[in-house]
C-alpha positions in Angstrom: 95.3 70.8 79.0 98.2 72.0 81.3 97.2 74.4 84.1 99.6 77.2 83.2 98.4 79.2 86.3 99.5 76.6 88.7 102.7 76.1 86.8 103.4 79.9 86.9 102.8 80.1 90.6 105.1 77.0 91.2 107.9 78.6 89.2 107.6 81.8 91.0 107.9 79.8 94.3 111.1 78.1 93.0 112.6 81.2 91.6 112.0 83.1 95.0 113.6 80.2 96.8 110.9 80.3 99.3 111.5 78.7 102.7 108.8 76.3 103.7 109.4 77.6 107.3 108.0 81.1 106.1 105.3 80.1 103.8 101.8 78.6 103.6 100.7 76.7 100.6 97.0 77.6 99.6 94.6 76.5 96.9 96.3 77.7 93.5 98.9 79.8 95.3 100.8 80.6 98.5 101.6 83.3 101.2 105.1 84.0 102.3 107.0 86.2 104.5 110.1 87.7 103.1 110.5 89.7 106.3 107.6 91.2 108.3 105.0 91.9 105.6 102.9 89.0 104.1 102.8 88.6 100.3 100.2 86.4 98.6 100.6 85.0 95.0 97.8 82.9 93.4 96.4 82.0 90.0 92.9 82.3 88.7 91.1 79.3 87.0 91.7 79.4 83.3 89.2 81.1 81.0 88.9 82.0 77.4 89.4 85.7 76.6 88.9 86.8 72.9 89.6 83.2 71.8 92.7 82.7 74.0 92.8 80.4 77.0 94.5 82.6 79.7 95.2 82.6 83.5 95.6 85.7 85.7 98.5 85.6 88.3 97.6 87.7 91.2 100.1 89.4 93.6 99.4 91.4 96.6 101.4 92.5 99.7 100.0 93.9 102.9 101.1 97.5 103.8 98.9 99.5 106.2 95.8 98.5 108.3 93.3 100.8 110.2 94.2 103.9 108.1 92.9 107.0 110.0 93.4 109.8 107.5 90.5 111.1 105.4 90.1 109.4 102.0 91.0 112.4 100.0 94.3 112.8 101.9 95.0 109.1 101.6 94.4 109.3 97.8 96.7 112.4 97.5 99.5 110.6 99.4 99.2 107.4 97.3 99.2 109.3 94.0 102.4 111.2 95.0 104.2 107.8 95.7 103.4 106.2 92.3 106.8 107.4 91.1 108.5 105.3 93.8 107.1 102.0 92.5 107.9 99.9 89.3 105.2 97.6 88.2 102.8 97.6 91.3 99.9 99.7 92.4 99.3 101.1 95.9 95.6 100.6 96.5 93.5 102.0 99.3 90.3 100.2 100.4 87.8 102.6 102.0 85.7 99.7 103.4 88.3 98.1 105.5 90.7 101.0 105.8 93.6 99.0 104.4 96.4 99.7 101.9 98.0 97.0 99.8 100.3 96.8 96.9 99.0 94.7 93.9 99.9 93.4 90.4 98.4 91.0 87.9 100.0 89.3 85.1 98.4 87.2 82.4 99.9 84.0 81.1 98.8 81.8 78.2 100.7 79.4 75.8 102.3 82.1 73.6 103.6 84.2 76.6 104.4 81.8 79.4 108.1 81.6 78.9 108.9 85.3 79.0 106.0 86.5 81.1 107.1 84.3 84.0 110.6 86.0 84.0 108.8 89.4 84.1 106.5 88.3 87.0 109.4 87.0 89.0 111.0 90.4 89.0 107.8 92.6 89.3 106.5 90.5 92.4 109.9 90.4 94.2 110.3 94.1 93.6 106.7 94.6 95.1 107.6 93.1 98.5 110.8 95.0 98.5 109.2 98.3 97.7 106.5 97.4 100.4 109.0 96.9 103.1 110.7 100.3 102.1 107.3 102.4 101.8 105.4 101.1 104.7 107.1 103.3 107.4 107.0 106.4 105.1 103.2 105.8 104.4 102.1 105.0 107.9 103.5 108.4 109.1 101.3 110.2 106.5 98.0 108.2 106.6 98.0 106.9 110.1 96.9 103.5 111.2 99.4 100.6 111.7 101.9 98.9 109.5 100.2 95.5 108.5 103.0 93.5 109.9 102.0 89.7 110.5 103.5 86.3 111.7 103.7 83.0 110.0 101.0 80.8 111.8 103.6 78.3 113.0 107.1 79.9 112.8 106.0 83.3 114.3 107.6 86.5 113.6 110.4 86.6 111.0 113.4 88.5 112.3 115.9 88.2 109.6 114.8 89.2 106.0 115.0 86.7 103.2 118.2 86.9 100.9 115.8 87.5 97.9 114.9 91.0 99.4 118.5 91.9 98.5 118.2 91.4 94.8 117.4 95.0 94.2 120.8 96.1 95.7 122.6 93.1 94.1 121.1 93.0 90.6 118.8 95.8 89.7 120.5 98.7 91.0 123.9 97.8 89.4 122.3 97.2 86.1 120.3 100.3 86.6 123.4 102.4 86.7 124.1 101.4 83.1 122.3 103.4 80.3 118.8 102.3 79.4 119.0 99.0 77.5 115.9 100.1 75.6 117.6 103.3 74.6 118.7 103.4 70.9 116.6 100.5 70.4 115.2 99.4 66.9 112.3 97.9 68.7 110.9 101.5 69.4 111.0 102.3 65.7 109.2 99.1 65.0 106.5 100.0 67.6 106.0 103.5 66.0 105.6 101.9 62.6 103.2 99.3 64.1 101.0 102.0 65.7 100.8 104.1 62.5 99.9 101.2 60.4 97.0 100.5 62.8 95.6 104.1 62.1 96.9 105.5 65.4 99.3 108.4 65.4 102.8 108.0 66.6 106.0 110.0 66.4 109.4 109.1 67.8 112.7 107.4 67.1 115.1 104.9 68.7 115.2 106.9 72.0 111.4 107.2 72.8 108.0 107.8 71.2 104.6 109.2 71.6 101.3 107.9 70.4 97.6 108.9 70.6 94.5 106.8 70.8 90.6 107.7 70.4 89.0 108.9 73.6 85.5 110.1 72.7 86.1 113.3 70.5 89.6 113.6 72.0 92.7 111.5 72.2 94.6 109.9 75.1 98.4 110.0 74.8 101.0 107.3 75.5 104.7 108.1 76.0 107.7 105.7 75.9 110.5 107.2 77.8 114.1 105.8 78.0 116.0 108.7 79.5 114.1 108.9 82.9 115.6 107.0 86.0 113.4 105.4 88.5 114.5 106.3 92.0 114.4 102.8 93.2 116.0 100.7 90.4 117.6 103.2 88.1 117.5 103.0 84.3 115.1 101.2 82.1 112.0 102.2 80.1 108.9 104.1 81.4 105.6 103.9 79.7 102.8 106.4 80.5 99.2 106.7 79.4 97.6 110.0 79.8 93.8 110.4 79.8 92.4 113.8 78.4 90.4 114.3 81.7 91.5 117.7 82.9 90.1 118.4 86.4 91.1 119.3 89.8 93.8 117.3 91.4 91.6 115.9 94.1 89.0 114.7 91.5 91.6 112.9 89.5 93.2 111.3 92.5 89.8 109.8 93.5 89.3 108.7 89.9 92.8 107.1 89.7 92.1 105.1 93.1 88.9 103.8 91.5 90.5 102.8 88.4 93.3 100.9 90.3 90.6 99.1 92.3 88.8 98.0 89.2 91.9 96.8 87.5 93.1 95.0 90.7 89.7 93.2 91.0 90.4 91.3 87.7 88.8 93.6 85.3 91.8 94.9 83.7 92.1 94.6 80.0 95.3 92.7 80.3 98.3 92.8 82.7 97.8 95.2 85.7 101.5 95.9 85.9 101.9 99.6 86.9 99.6 102.0 88.5 97.1 104.8 87.9 98.1 108.2 89.4 97.8 111.9 88.6 99.9 114.3 86.4 99.7 117.6 88.1 99.9 120.8 86.2 98.3 123.1 88.9 95.9 122.7 91.7 93.0 123.1 89.4 94.5 121.2 86.3 95.5 117.7 86.2 94.9 114.5 84.3 94.9 110.6 85.2 97.9 108.6 84.0 98.8 105.0 84.1 102.6 104.5 84.4 104.7 101.4 84.2 108.5 101.0 84.5 110.6 98.1 83.2 114.0 97.9 84.8 117.1 97.2 82.6 117.6 93.6 83.7 114.2 92.8 82.1 115.3 93.8 78.6 114.5 91.3 75.9 113.5 91.9 72.3 109.8 92.0 71.9 108.8 92.4 75.6 108.2 96.1 75.3 106.1 95.5 72.1 104.0 93.2 74.1 103.4 95.7 76.8 102.6 98.4 74.2 99.7 96.2 72.9 98.4 96.1 76.6 98.6 99.8 76.8 96.6 100.1 73.6 94.0 97.8 75.1 94.0 99.9 78.3 93.5 103.1 76.4 90.4 101.5 74.6 89.1 100.1 77.9 89.4 103.5 79.9 87.8 105.3 77.0 84.8 103.0 76.9 84.5 102.9 80.7 84.5 106.8 81.1 82.8 107.6 77.7 80.7 104.6 76.8 79.5 104.5 73.2 81.4 107.6 72.3 84.5 105.9 70.7 83.5 105.2 67.1 85.9 107.8 65.6 89.4 106.9 64.4 92.3 108.6 65.9 93.6 110.3 62.8 90.4 112.0 62.0 90.3 113.6 65.6 93.9 114.7 65.1 93.2 116.2 61.6 90.2 118.0 63.0 92.3 119.4 65.9 95.0 120.6 63.5 92.3 122.2 61.2 91.1 124.2 64.3 94.6 125.4 64.9 95.0 126.3 61.2 98.0 123.9 60.9 96.5 122.0 58.0 
């Protein structure tokens, strides 16, 4: 049986054109220095999940060490920076006072070809975003930027050419209209969701869908007309949990959800980040958001990620409201409409 985990990591190494002078090979992965921050990419051993033999591909980039700000302040700052990332999460570890960026992709026989293309982009954008965010972040949370040196080559003075792909590829393509806008794939996704007893509305420009969350529903939005400040146009997917609480409480919950997913307990890919949608200081909700830039457009990729959002919605519901998710989505919505005298 092929070790698709090792194959995926080796392909990423090749696509990044990593210079041996600035990398260290490790068991099932490698570390490299695109500039002053170290990024680590490695594969799990293969295992069977719901009858499918899969591998997790982990990616993490050092950001800050010896954080000095109180945890609630750190969690607030991180939550406010979620909109400045694409497919990575900024995670604060209170135990060692560190902040890293992390993502996880899942590969198996049926996804290997297209998923590796996605991971190449998400992982290189992660290290680019880390290099750009570290100075902003350290000014707000204290501590030190977690710069490091190659054990033999020392400090890297000139950044790798791969760190220019955002300016050379992603931003120019991001100036064009969303490649997912006016897409028939969105209509097909809506129909798929409705045929599975969820509730979805939308058209070729975007959609919403609801999933069971106890006696309530979580809501997913697919948005094609909202620019990402780093890479321009694409498609944004957001999952809102119906947990309305003070901002500080939901910021803490979001950081915990990020930590759980980053530890390998994600229901699927961990590409994106938990954060907070703020309505007022006393009203907010946790949200998971992911952004796919224009260059990643390929028919079927968004549909695959929608399935992961469906899995994440069910996972979050069972994690937060265990044993309370037996009702189907449509019955919850019908009951809500009856209370509002709309049926």
